[in-house]
ROSE-252666 format. One record per residue: residue in one letter; z, y, x of N, C-alpha, C in turn. Coordinates in pm, whole numbers, padded with zeros to 5 digits, always signed. Layout:
! ROSE-252666
AZYXZYXZYX ...
! end
This chain:
! ROSE-252666
M+00650+14411+08333+00752+14499+08286+00893+14418+08429 V+00945+14511+08442+01044+14455+08514+01150+14455+08450 R+01246+14380+08416+01372+14354+08369+01514+14382+08468 V+01546+14461+08461+01676+14523+08544+01798+14461+08471 R+01838+14400+08535+02001+14325+08432+02136+14404+08502 V+02180+14464+08367+02323+14551+08429+02439+14453+08366 A+02512+14420+08513+02633+14369+08471+02742+14485+08397 P+02741+14385+08281+02879+14371+08173+02971+14502+08251 R+03070+14599+08172+03135+14696+08233+03280+14652+08259 H+03274+14530+08193+03443+14484+08182+03438+14441+08318 A+03312+14340+08415+03357+14315+08542+03405+14471+08635 A+03294+14535+08603+03349+14643+08738+03499+14695+08696 R+03558+14667+08566+03704+14715+08549+03755+14619+08630 G+03735+14494+08640+03779+14392+08680+03836+14415+08878 A+03738+14483+08905+03716+14465+09018+03743+14580+09118 I+03795+14713+09044+03884+14808+09117+04027+14788+09111 P+04035+14740+09038+04208+14722+09042+04283+14612+09157 L+04125+14528+09140+04140+14410+09290+04140+14433+09422 V+04084+14578+09414+04078+14688+09543+04183+14737+09575 V+04242+14846+09454+04342+14859+09513+04451+14749+09571 M+04441+14690+09456+04577+14597+09480+04572+14523+09627 V+04445+14477+09731+04456+14421+09784+04467+14548+09964 S+04456+14647+09894+04491+14807+10001+04580+14801+09976 L+04663+14794+09909+04819+14820+09909+04910+14766+09960 A+04875+14568+09963+04943+14492+09981+04888+14516+10164 L+04751+14580+10218+04752+14581+10345+04828+14696+10411 L+04875+14820+10283+04932+14900+10377+05062+14856+10432 L+05144+14821+10264+05253+14729+10314+05295+14702+10356 A+05192+14555+10447+05186+14494+10535+05205+14554+10651 G+05096+14625+10670+05087+14692+10852+05241+14811+10839 S+05303+14817+10742+05433+14939+10712+05524+14880+10764 A+05546+14749+10729+05692+14665+10743+05643+14633+10882 T+05524+14587+10957+05565+14519+11013+05573+14684+11159 A+05528+14793+11098+05499+14889+11185+05718+14896+11219 Y+05743+14888+11080+05891+14905+11078+06005+14835+11158 W+05912+14672+11222+06003+14575+11280+05952+14588+11380 V+05894+14642+11455+05840+14655+11584+05834+14772+11657 V+05901+14895+11582+05851+15028+11623+06070+15040+11695 S+06031+15046+11832+06147+15066+11890+06221+15239+11921 G+06344+15237+11952+06417+15315+11933+06523+15356+12046 S+06573+15440+12066+06716+15480+12121+06829+15570+12045 G+06947+15568+12104+07078+15644+12002+07169+15646+12080 A+07302+15705+12075+07411+15676+12092+07480+15670+11986 G+07611+15601+12019+07736+15594+11944+07844+15576+12021 A+07916+15620+11932+08083+15631+11954+08206+15531+11869 A+08315+15517+11947+08433+15424+11826+08515+15407+11930 S+08616+15386+11822+08784+15428+11889+08877+15326+11862 T+08977+15278+11878+09038+15170+11881+09184+15295+11824 G+09272+15212+11744+09406+15262+11740+09463+15216+11846 T+09599+15278+11864+09663+15295+12001+09769+15135+11967 T+09844+15071+12102+09892+14949+12077+10047+15000+12107 S+10134+14950+12068+10299+14993+12044+10354+14910+12174 A+10400+14870+12263+10486+14778+12300+10603+14740+12204 V+10591+14600+12210+10787+14546+12161+10858+14562+12203 T+10979+14603+12093+11120+14562+12210+11200+14477+12143 L+11250+14455+12270+11342+14306+12275+11491+14377+12233 S+11564+14346+12170+11678+14374+12123+11829+14301+12270 P+11869+14308+12314+11983+14268+12406+11996+14126+12421 A+12000+14013+12489+11985+13909+12423+12150+13871+12501 T+12259+13778+12436+12385+13772+12416+12313+13616+12442 P+12476+13619+12519+12479+13416+12526+12506+13375+12380 A+12486+13213+12331+12474+13180+12267+12613+13155+12252 A+12667+13061+12347+12791+13031+12403+12872+13068+12531 A+13003+13020+12519+13095+13045+12635+13007+13038+12744 L+13031+13085+12840+12969+13126+13017+13091+13025+13094 F+13051+12900+13192+13174+12884+13266+13101+12885+13368 P+13204+12882+13497+13163+12861+13617+13111+12721+13662 G+12960+12712+13654+12849+12609+13714+12849+12539+13579 G+12818+12636+13486+12770+12662+13353+12631+12661+13311 Q+12568+12620+13198+12466+12739+13155+12471+12724+13003 T+12395+12826+12949+12384+12868+12753+12295+12919+12743 S+12235+12894+12587+12085+12965+12549+12166+13082+12519 V+12041+13209+12532+12041+13353+12524+11959+13336+12349 V+11982+13499+12284+11924+13470+12156+11875+13631+12141 L+11777+13654+12100+11734+13827+12090+11652+13837+11999 T+11614+13930+11952+11520+13976+11865+11365+14026+11855 V+11264+13977+11866+11128+14066+11922+11070+14146+11802 T+11074+14297+11819+11021+14345+11710+10867+14414+11738 N+10785+14351+11676+10676+14441+11712+10607+14583+11564 P+10581+14662+11622+10604+14786+11551+10383+14806+11509 N+10374+14693+11530+10230+14758+11547+10171+14669+11407 L+10015+14690+11358+10017+14672+11209+09918+14530+11219 T+09919+14446+11368+09874+14311+11382+09934+14264+11469 S+09934+14144+11461+10023+14033+11534+10014+14043+11707 V+10119+14041+11776+10094+14027+11931+10148+13897+11974 R+10081+13908+12066+10134+13783+12153+10218+13782+12271 V+10384+13766+12271+10464+13782+12402+10407+13627+12501 G+10402+13651+12649+10343+13571+12688+10448+13473+12752 S+10542+13551+12843+10662+13521+12904+10843+13693+12865 L+10893+13577+12895+11069+13685+12896+11130+13673+13003 A+11122+13774+13050+11234+13737+13201+11289+13888+13220 L+11384+13887+13291+11500+13901+13354+11447+14077+13392 D+11497+14199+13290+11476+14294+13347+11603+14359+13455 T+11583+14412+13578+11626+14401+13654+11659+14570+13668 G+11620+14654+13559+11612+14775+13580+11741+14778+13462 Q+11791+14726+13389+11863+14767+13294+12010+14708+13356 G+12079+14779+13350+12242+14668+13408+12312+14680+13494 S+12348+14555+13533+12337+14525+13710+12267+14459+13681 G+12146+14477+13764+12025+14342+13812+12022+14296+13687 G+12043+14334+13534+11959+14281+13458+12108+14193+13341 F+12185+14203+13421+12336+14164+13292+12399+14293+13276 D+12492+14281+13164+12657+14390+13120+12753+14284+13102 V+12806+14326+13111+12979+14251+13076+13105+14347+12993 D+13121+14288+12908+13203+14393+12842+13280+14465+12926 G+13365+14535+12874+13504+14616+12939+13604+14545+12955 A+13634+14472+12898+13791+14427+12951+13784+14310+13056 H+13630+14276+13119+13627+14215+13208+13515+14285+13359 S+13556+14383+13331+13489+14441+13462+13482+14416+13626 G+13608+14321+13617+13617+14217+13773+13542+14105+13783 C+13465+14109+13663+13371+13978+13661+13215+14017+13773 V+13193+13934+13849+13097+13949+13929+12940+13918+13855 L+12823+14019+13895+12779+13948+13756+12669+13883+13818 S+12685+13864+13998+12560+13856+14072+12587+13703+14055 T+12659+13625+13991+12681+13552+13954+12593+13418+13859 L+12579+13547+13809+12437+13519+13626+12340+13501+13708 S+12241+13422+13686+12101+13382+13727+12055+13380+13546 F+11933+13408+13543+11817+13382+13415+11675+13354+13505 V+11642+13241+13403+11513+13158+13424+11399+13253+13305 T+11317+13290+13374+11232+13341+13301+11150+13248+13220 Q+11118+13288+13111+11104+13139+12975+10892+13220+12942 T+10886+13089+12919+10741+13133+12843+10716+12999+12709 N+10834+12950+12644+10839+12885+12554+10703+12747+12593 A+10709+12722+12716+10668+12592+12728+10513+12601+12730 G+10434+12761+12797+10358+12830+12846+10277+12885+12694 A+10338+12822+12593+10260+12863+12429+10307+13053+12434 G+10428+13094+12483+10483+13228+12402+10469+13212+12312 W+10462+13321+12248+10562+13358+12114+10446+13459+12062 T+10440+13419+11935+10385+13518+11829+10433+13619+11709 V+10459+13748+11720+10485+13797+11673+10438+13862+11542 A+10487+13842+11411+10383+13920+11322+10351+14062+11291 A+10259+14151+11296+10220+14244+11273+10367+14336+11123 S+10376+14394+11219+10516+14439+11148+10604+14428+11151 G+10656+14273+11220+10765+14202+11183+10860+14197+11354 N+10976+14153+11311+11061+14038+11356+11020+13887+11384 L+11089+13847+11548+11077+13735+11507+11250+13705+11652 S+11299+13560+11580+11436+13518+11600+11408+13452+11762 V+11434+13458+11849+11410+13408+11971+11555+13300+12016 T+11552+13176+12055+11618+13098+12152+11595+13064+12264 L+11633+13098+12341+11636+13040+12474+11695+12962+12528 T+11671+12847+12513+11735+12717+12563+11812+12695+12699 N+11907+12697+12700+12016+12641+12901+11916+12774+12960 A+11885+12942+12963+11787+13034+13014+11916+13076+13088 V+12070+13110+13080+12108+13173+13185+12256+13117+13181 S+12242+13097+13342+12380+13015+13409+12463+13132+13523 M+12569+13051+13496+12645+13072+13669+12678+13019+13717 T+12692+13022+13823+12693+12957+13935+12832+12932+13955 A+12873+12847+14042+13066+12762+14055+13146+12868+14122 A+13084+12969+14153+13165+13049+14262+13182+13141+14188 A+13182+13175+14052+13255+13285+13964+13402+13301+13996 A+13417+13456+13954+13582+13475+13970+13652+13448+13838 N+13747+13423+13896+13866+13444+13740+13893+13546+13595 A+13879+13648+13679+13780+13755+13568+13677+13769+13554 C+13642+13665+13523+13505+13646+13438+13550+13565+13297 Q+13625+13509+13262+13678+13381+13231+13715+13462+13071 G+13639+13442+12995+13646+13540+12871+13536+13611+12846 A+13455+13645+12934+13386+13754+12878+13257+13726+12844 S+13200+13871+12743+13057+13902+12675+12966+13919+12773 F+12872+13867+12746+12753+13923+12882+12657+13969+12790 T+12589+14050+12791+12460+14120+12768+12340+14042+12899 V+12258+13995+12813+12143+13949+12943+12016+14098+12836 Y+11934+14140+12977+11808+14251+12933+11699+14176+12969 L+11636+14192+12882+11488+14072+12948+11370+14198+12918 A+11237+14191+12950+11168+14250+12958+11060+14174+12893 A+10990+14165+12805+10839+14085+12769+10706+14109+12877 G+10642+13965+12918+10563+13988+13007+10389+13934+12889 P+10316+13928+12975+10162+13878+12913+10175+13760+12941 
! end
């Protein structure tokens, strides 16, 4: 008589879930590899906001000017932007006034060509104006008057027009 040994049923039941789990693991590993290996192409678009220019108040001398002398000028820089802005230099705006300068009406005989302005950079550091903010700036000894200035300039009030640079 030949004896055939039959495996118990519970052993067969354990092998099926194992086969299913291994198959699922291989399928997921293959899918993950395909996800990371697959290449593609496409197009995109973006835009940035518009940056507005800072505005400068007309600068005024901090003290009276006299022939052969110099003085500081003060002004306010206004930043309308939502981010801070760096102003690298402040230079004479010769397109305004008379060569960048104006004098009060009572001193119209004062020749403005006797005035000069030295471009300022804050020792190379420039100025940072906070977002939507104002910055008061004093430019030390930035404006001067030649010794050849006429008596008509005595007691005059001057305006200095400046432009912001990079």
